[in-house]
DODRENGU-819415 format. One record per residue (C-alpha): y, z, x. Coordinates in Angstrom, 3 decimals. Layout:
<rs>
Y | Z | X
Y | Z | X
...
</rs>
This chain:
<rs>
Y | Z | X
-39.187 | 36.549 | -1.142
-35.710 | 38.044 | -1.517
-33.599 | 35.177 | -4.053
-31.441 | 34.389 | -0.948
-34.408 | 33.685 | 1.258
-35.758 | 31.286 | -1.455
-32.243 | 29.426 | -1.773
-31.625 | 29.205 | 1.907
-35.309 | 27.611 | 2.318
-34.757 | 25.502 | -1.096
-31.269 | 24.271 | 0.745
-32.990 | 23.464 | 3.990
-35.674 | 21.357 | 2.367
-33.184 | 19.519 | 0.451
-30.877 | 18.752 | 3.547
-33.991 | 17.705 | 5.405
-35.202 | 15.192 | 2.683
-31.624 | 13.862 | 2.183
-31.134 | 13.023 | 5.774
-34.361 | 11.167 | 5.781
-33.653 | 9.151 | 2.884
-29.714 | 8.334 | 4.476
-31.387 | 7.380 | 7.584
-34.193 | 5.280 | 6.150
-31.175 | 3.351 | 4.104
-29.221 | 3.046 | 7.143
-31.843 | 1.328 | 9.445
-34.078 | -1.270 | 9.768
-31.832 | -3.447 | 7.346
-30.045 | -6.448 | 8.594
-26.099 | -5.578 | 9.180
-23.869 | -7.497 | 6.294
-21.225 | -8.744 | 8.070
-17.594 | -10.732 | 6.579
-17.309 | -14.461 | 7.289
-15.124 | -15.465 | 10.520
-15.681 | -12.119 | 12.174
-15.669 | -12.216 | 16.019
-18.358 | -9.795 | 16.219
-20.391 | -11.002 | 13.548
-23.481 | -12.809 | 14.889
-24.628 | -14.417 | 11.249
-23.688 | -18.299 | 10.502
-20.737 | -17.883 | 8.972
-19.248 | -15.499 | 11.952
-17.283 | -17.182 | 15.019
-19.072 | -14.713 | 17.736
-20.326 | -17.733 | 19.374
-16.993 | -19.107 | 20.308
-15.555 | -15.752 | 20.990
-18.562 | -15.169 | 23.677
-17.953 | -18.604 | 25.207
-14.416 | -17.840 | 25.736
-15.226 | -14.437 | 27.419
-17.486 | -16.354 | 29.522
-15.416 | -19.100 | 30.437
-12.989 | -16.173 | 31.759
-10.474 | -16.379 | 29.475
-10.689 | -12.514 | 28.602
-10.451 | -12.861 | 24.775
-9.906 | -9.263 | 23.048
-9.625 | -8.814 | 18.837
-6.643 | -7.127 | 17.181
-7.455 | -5.060 | 14.177
-3.669 | -3.300 | 13.735
-0.817 | -4.406 | 11.829
1.600 | -7.259 | 13.229
4.397 | -4.818 | 13.616
2.373 | -3.172 | 16.886
1.663 | -6.955 | 18.238
1.865 | -6.415 | 21.958
4.896 | -8.219 | 23.862
6.063 | -8.516 | 27.303
2.799 | -9.129 | 29.071
3.208 | -12.982 | 29.201
2.207 | -15.820 | 27.054
-0.105 | -14.866 | 24.150
-1.741 | -16.655 | 21.470
-3.190 | -14.608 | 17.966
-5.826 | -16.665 | 16.534
-5.837 | -16.333 | 12.780
-9.093 | -17.692 | 11.522
-8.866 | -17.919 | 7.302
-7.208 | -14.682 | 6.329
-8.756 | -13.201 | 3.580
-6.536 | -9.881 | 3.259
-3.072 | -10.437 | 1.641
-0.455 | -10.835 | 4.053
2.682 | -9.191 | 2.960
5.920 | -10.673 | 3.016
7.117 | -7.983 | 5.613
4.144 | -8.664 | 7.665
4.770 | -12.182 | 7.688
8.312 | -11.448 | 8.930
6.492 | -9.283 | 11.564
4.372 | -12.284 | 12.854
7.471 | -14.761 | 12.678
9.490 | -12.325 | 14.931
6.495 | -11.873 | 17.418
6.440 | -15.956 | 17.740
10.202 | -15.643 | 17.985
9.815 | -13.386 | 21.221
7.744 | -16.594 | 23.162
4.184 | -16.220 | 21.365
1.955 | -18.321 | 19.523
-0.014 | -18.076 | 16.144
-3.014 | -20.215 | 15.340
-3.822 | -20.527 | 11.889
-6.670 | -21.512 | 10.629
-6.959 | -21.847 | 7.074
-8.933 | -24.208 | 4.359
-5.435 | -24.329 | 2.555
-2.451 | -22.458 | 4.433
0.131 | -22.672 | 1.354
2.030 | -19.329 | 1.162
1.544 | -18.655 | 4.735
4.763 | -19.729 | 7.069
6.498 | -22.138 | 4.557
3.078 | -24.447 | 5.056
3.089 | -26.827 | 2.419
0.055 | -29.650 | 1.720
-0.659 | -33.194 | 0.190
-3.030 | -32.669 | -2.870
-5.841 | -35.690 | -3.986
-7.055 | -36.639 | -0.878
-10.957 | -38.702 | -1.706
-13.176 | -38.095 | -0.213
-13.959 | -35.067 | 2.018
-16.484 | -35.179 | 4.357
-17.581 | -36.668 | 7.812
-14.611 | -38.573 | 9.447
-12.743 | -39.680 | 12.890
-9.544 | -37.808 | 13.606
-7.092 | -38.621 | 16.401
-5.738 | -35.804 | 18.437
-2.239 | -35.749 | 20.150
-3.326 | -37.732 | 23.065
-5.124 | -40.132 | 21.659
-8.472 | -39.378 | 21.914
-10.726 | -39.676 | 18.668
-13.280 | -37.145 | 17.745
-16.023 | -37.114 | 14.757
-15.613 | -33.874 | 12.665
-16.656 | -32.687 | 9.285
-13.635 | -32.240 | 6.815
-13.997 | -30.319 | 3.484
-10.351 | -30.235 | 2.126
-9.333 | -32.834 | -0.173
-5.753 | -32.246 | 0.879
-3.550 | -32.702 | 3.936
-0.910 | -30.812 | 5.780
3.007 | -31.774 | 4.895
5.113 | -31.439 | 8.219
8.573 | -31.564 | 9.228
10.506 | -33.916 | 11.672
10.417 | -31.668 | 14.092
6.604 | -30.549 | 14.224
4.427 | -31.930 | 16.583
0.930 | -33.742 | 14.850
-1.832 | -32.348 | 16.876
-4.904 | -33.767 | 14.711
-4.682 | -36.194 | 12.017
-6.816 | -38.704 | 9.869
-6.226 | -41.769 | 7.957
-5.259 | -39.650 | 5.151
-3.029 | -37.560 | 6.984
-2.347 | -34.553 | 9.042
-5.282 | -31.986 | 9.719
-3.202 | -29.809 | 12.487
0.456 | -29.650 | 13.667
2.617 | -27.283 | 15.919
5.805 | -26.198 | 14.748
8.451 | -24.158 | 16.899
9.638 | -20.368 | 16.476
12.090 | -19.496 | 18.887
10.871 | -19.250 | 21.933
7.261 | -19.675 | 20.516
5.156 | -21.642 | 18.554
3.033 | -21.648 | 15.428
-0.177 | -24.095 | 15.038
-1.759 | -24.526 | 11.504
-4.598 | -26.202 | 10.884
-7.301 | -26.663 | 8.277
-11.017 | -26.389 | 8.533
-11.696 | -22.956 | 9.930
-14.940 | -23.429 | 9.609
-15.335 | -25.532 | 12.759
-15.221 | -21.842 | 14.814
-18.209 | -20.650 | 13.038
-21.625 | -19.993 | 14.922
-23.095 | -22.666 | 12.669
-20.393 | -25.491 | 12.866
-19.102 | -25.161 | 16.192
-22.004 | -27.137 | 17.825
-21.964 | -29.876 | 15.305
-20.335 | -33.083 | 15.635
-17.354 | -32.701 | 17.984
-15.779 | -30.073 | 16.657
-15.681 | -27.479 | 19.677
-14.164 | -30.597 | 21.436
-11.052 | -30.785 | 18.829
-10.964 | -26.824 | 19.496
-11.088 | -27.058 | 23.248
-8.432 | -29.820 | 23.052
-5.539 | -28.106 | 21.410
-6.663 | -24.750 | 23.066
-5.966 | -26.730 | 26.682
-2.706 | -28.327 | 25.596
-1.107 | -25.846 | 23.406
-2.480 | -22.253 | 24.857
-3.150 | -22.903 | 28.281
-2.936 | -19.665 | 30.518
-2.568 | -17.448 | 27.647
-4.089 | -14.344 | 26.385
-6.304 | -15.246 | 23.369
-6.134 | -12.617 | 20.533
-8.968 | -12.990 | 17.574
-6.573 | -11.441 | 14.466
-9.232 | -9.075 | 12.656
-6.535 | -7.186 | 10.461
-6.429 | -10.300 | 8.582
-10.011 | -9.848 | 7.756
-9.540 | -6.147 | 6.213
-10.660 | -4.398 | 9.585
-8.001 | -1.839 | 9.842
-10.035 | 0.703 | 7.403
-9.966 | 4.243 | 7.408
-13.672 | 4.019 | 8.799
-13.363 | 0.904 | 11.241
-13.926 | 3.136 | 14.071
-17.220 | 4.481 | 13.012
-18.938 | 1.572 | 13.863
-18.908 | 2.412 | 17.397
-21.428 | 5.406 | 16.704
-24.988 | 5.482 | 16.429
-26.276 | 5.640 | 12.960
-28.243 | 8.777 | 13.446
-25.103 | 10.772 | 14.701
-23.012 | 9.703 | 11.598
-25.975 | 11.234 | 9.425
-25.642 | 14.146 | 11.539
-22.098 | 14.584 | 11.076
-22.469 | 13.939 | 7.294
-25.152 | 16.807 | 6.848
-23.631 | 19.467 | 9.283
-20.406 | 18.834 | 6.909
-22.724 | 19.279 | 3.668
-24.156 | 22.213 | 5.201
-20.989 | 23.845 | 6.453
-19.817 | 23.608 | 2.722
-23.273 | 24.870 | 1.324
-22.550 | 27.877 | 3.732
-19.164 | 28.352 | 2.443
-20.083 | 28.719 | -1.176
-22.642 | 31.154 | -0.226
-20.414 | 33.310 | 1.204
-18.643 | 33.564 | -2.050
-15.740 | 31.440 | -1.573
-14.370 | 29.356 | -3.850
-12.364 | 26.370 | -3.958
-10.218 | 25.374 | -6.810
-6.852 | 26.200 | -8.504
-5.255 | 29.506 | -8.703
-3.988 | 30.427 | -12.333
-1.146 | 32.667 | -12.837
-1.986 | 35.972 | -14.644
-1.080 | 36.296 | -18.437
0.869 | 39.352 | -17.539
3.332 | 37.630 | -15.456
3.839 | 34.586 | -18.092
4.369 | 37.163 | -21.198
6.711 | 39.337 | -18.887
8.744 | 36.210 | -17.054
7.748 | 32.971 | -19.410
8.341 | 31.538 | -22.646
6.642 | 34.121 | -24.936
9.498 | 36.621 | -23.571
12.159 | 34.005 | -25.044
10.559 | 33.781 | -28.304
10.337 | 37.552 | -28.727
13.865 | 37.845 | -27.905
14.278 | 34.904 | -30.339
11.972 | 36.323 | -33.127
14.252 | 39.763 | -32.408
17.235 | 38.287 | -33.426
16.486 | 36.670 | -36.221
14.619 | 39.309 | -38.166
17.511 | 41.487 | -37.528
19.911 | 39.101 | -38.630
21.950 | 39.071 | -35.566
23.525 | 35.634 | -36.167
26.833 | 36.266 | -34.573
26.053 | 38.070 | -31.444
23.235 | 35.192 | -31.358
26.283 | 32.690 | -31.574
28.217 | 34.411 | -28.925
25.078 | 34.075 | -26.334
25.262 | 30.206 | -27.024
28.963 | 30.170 | -26.740
28.984 | 32.009 | -23.609
26.397 | 29.661 | -22.091
27.914 | 26.221 | -23.033
31.223 | 27.495 | -21.888
29.442 | 28.369 | -18.247
28.338 | 24.953 | -18.419
31.463 | 23.326 | -19.207
32.824 | 25.369 | -16.126
30.058 | 23.817 | -13.981
30.567 | 20.400 | -14.904
33.769 | 20.325 | -15.598
36.120 | 22.813 | -14.190
36.912 | 24.164 | -17.339
37.548 | 28.133 | -17.138
34.839 | 30.234 | -19.203
38.097 | 31.852 | -20.972
39.537 | 29.126 | -21.863
40.500 | 28.117 | -26.132
38.734 | 25.216 | -27.384
42.182 | 23.527 | -27.485
42.588 | 24.172 | -23.920
39.151 | 22.255 | -23.451
39.979 | 19.508 | -25.485
42.733 | 19.048 | -23.382
40.826 | 19.116 | -20.485
38.409 | 16.909 | -21.482
40.711 | 14.419 | -22.628
41.333 | 13.566 | -19.186
37.659 | 13.352 | -17.804
36.161 | 11.406 | -20.689
36.466 | 8.140 | -22.507
37.527 | 7.508 | -25.929
34.858 | 7.675 | -27.483
32.850 | 10.709 | -25.782
36.480 | 12.321 | -26.254
35.970 | 11.598 | -30.275
32.899 | 13.727 | -30.348
33.577 | 16.684 | -28.493
37.282 | 16.819 | -30.708
34.976 | 17.083 | -33.434
32.659 | 19.379 | -32.344
35.121 | 22.129 | -30.998
37.060 | 21.893 | -34.389
33.813 | 22.605 | -36.076
33.045 | 25.760 | -33.940
36.606 | 26.577 | -33.294
36.772 | 28.980 | -36.773
34.067 | 30.854 | -35.146
36.452 | 32.498 | -33.109
38.057 | 34.703 | -36.148
34.362 | 34.871 | -37.707
32.803 | 38.450 | -37.582
29.858 | 38.113 | -40.238
27.859 | 34.758 | -40.606
25.094 | 34.195 | -42.844
22.242 | 32.236 | -42.083
23.092 | 28.939 | -43.559
26.501 | 28.996 | -41.021
24.077 | 30.085 | -38.539
22.194 | 27.536 | -38.442
25.214 | 24.627 | -38.735
26.869 | 26.132 | -35.913
23.742 | 26.409 | -33.502
22.788 | 23.177 | -34.410
26.517 | 21.970 | -33.214
26.581 | 24.258 | -29.999
22.949 | 22.357 | -29.546
24.401 | 19.002 | -29.784
27.037 | 20.025 | -26.831
24.955 | 21.547 | -24.715
22.613 | 18.375 | -24.454
25.845 | 16.326 | -23.756
26.897 | 18.348 | -21.195
23.117 | 18.601 | -19.218
22.752 | 14.867 | -19.971
25.999 | 13.299 | -19.075
</rs>
């Protein structure tokens, strides 16, 4: 058997084993669900409430995209936000508010809603536990309250639910729409909705404030707008097969001799066009002691920069350059340029330059160049 055939055989065995392991890991185990998810059948999910609304003909729907895409122009709509745990940015908060101002309603249920829609609370309420609450119409209910704080309200707010310690839910107008803020999101969960009179309280608010309204469950606030969110609709065996196919294609391309990685510039190009050429040229000037010629090159380059920057002619004398710069620069910068130009001005009448003078003039030219390029 040739080496190529052995490689393909081992690859086939490896992919088969990997497929089996992946499928075994993805099957036969309960699927974990985040809390307050409308499709979650766990005790912390709200699938029971969602299903009940669907059976009653309310036709609820899930919203898993950004608030800027919320639908408009299709009648009254209510967005149910149950215990957001994905951070809502300031821009997104303004988009939610704009959606309410256009005639829609947001019903926020959060244990502590501070930071959402300018909501504030009063702390220090004791104790938490079973309590009697009163609705807007005067009806009383027995519920379980987990918070040791109550909502603060404004004069224009309508109190929807309260107990002897304070407000548990209120309604606030936003343009043509409204905001409902409440606490105790656990009332909506599969574990608690049938306990005490939690469902009755929810139904009373829903009937009075969201009647004839399309109800959306906001899953975007639960982090459901991820890259792989849409993959949940596909069976696990298909996802495993797709992954295996992708790995197989990568292996096939690798076996065909394809290479993936950065491309490197040939050294010949670097030597010919890169810094090595400049370094070699500079070394040639130093070795030949062509100091005056080197200073001429530096001066020519500096004059080109001055022409591009200030419009000074490259043939102008240093006195003319000083005169032009006196109108373009502030007093402090002009004093530096006056000193530099007077330092290099004698170079025009010099034909022979020693090494020490070359270093001094080169340093001055370098300062002038940095000033032009950095200003």
